[in-house]
Phi, psi and omega in degrees: 000319180299319182293325178293319177295321180295321179297315178296322178296316178300315182297316181294318177300318180296316180295315178297320177297318182289322175298322176296319178299316178296319181296319179297317180298318180291319180295320179297315181298316186283318191254345186238314195273356183301122177087344184241005179245113183297336181287347177257001186217150177258013184241095182293329180293313180295320180298315180299318180297319178294323181296325180290349180247014188221053182303311184298315181292326177297318179292321178296317178300320179297313180294322177294325177294323176296320177295316178299323176300314181297319179291322178297317178298316180297318179298315182296319179296320178298316179295322179300312181293330178287324193250354186297331181289345181261001179165082188300315185296312180294318178299317179295317178298315179300319178301307181299318179296319179294319178295320177297316178298320178297322178293320178299317178294327179294334177301335175297329176292320179295318181293325177295318179293323176300313180298323177297323177293316178301324183284331191247333185279126178298332181301322182288333174290334181277325185264352182219141175287173179302315180293325180291318177296323177296319178294316177300319179292321178297326176295321177297318180295318180294320179295323177297318181298310184292319178297318182295317184286324173297318177297323181295318179296313183294315181292327180291320176296318179297318178299321177302319178295316177298316180295324176299318178292326173296318178298316180293320184279335185064031178285336176231164179305138185296334179296325178286311182293318179296317177295325179297318176300310180301311184295320181295316178292326176301313179296308183301313183290323180292318179297321179289313185297325184290343173289338183247330179236098187304337182299331181286353176267008182296154182302315181299320181291320178298313178297323180297313183285331176294315181294315180297321179291321179295319179299315181297313186288319179294318179300316178298312182297317180294314182298312182295320184290330182266310187255348185071231176229161175293131184241001178283151179275024178268359179259145184302318183296319182286331175296318178296318181295318181296324178293000000 
């Protein structure tokens, strides 16, 4: 009984942590990152110019990214402890992949702080002309873009693995886990394909994979935070674990 209660507690903590991670991301996007996040814009020049005029928001974005990193790590660890009994190797790989992706996303905080330094330090005004500072800032924005998208592909593949383990274990409703596998692979494959086939970068396809992924992730977070996981031995996955 104690182990079942502990499992439910871990599941609820994991769900609440992930919902907090999503909330931090949305708040950052809506109130802080407008115009200074290259991942929200296709115009690196305009983004770089905005960054040079937004020191405070750049620093806020960096610190919020650090908070998001901490929440993401906690979420990944929670999923690992919930799912390792149903596939230790896959769960461990997904954990490492998620942590790597989180680190890549955290690099965006470093680039934001760099840009804030370029925007505020008089020393950079002395050693670089306006165009040079703009170029340096554009490089920070581009580095943020590439790190974010590599992290997105890696985290989506890891999420597909976690959702597969949920599907196999039957710890959550199969409609959530099945949709999660589909949505995660949809994101990963589309992001990779659009680097080679520009048609996959069209707005309808981008909105489709973003919406499908958001439905999967929010559904998982809500279910775990409210109900935890199924703990009765009437499910095939739990029967195998108990054996």
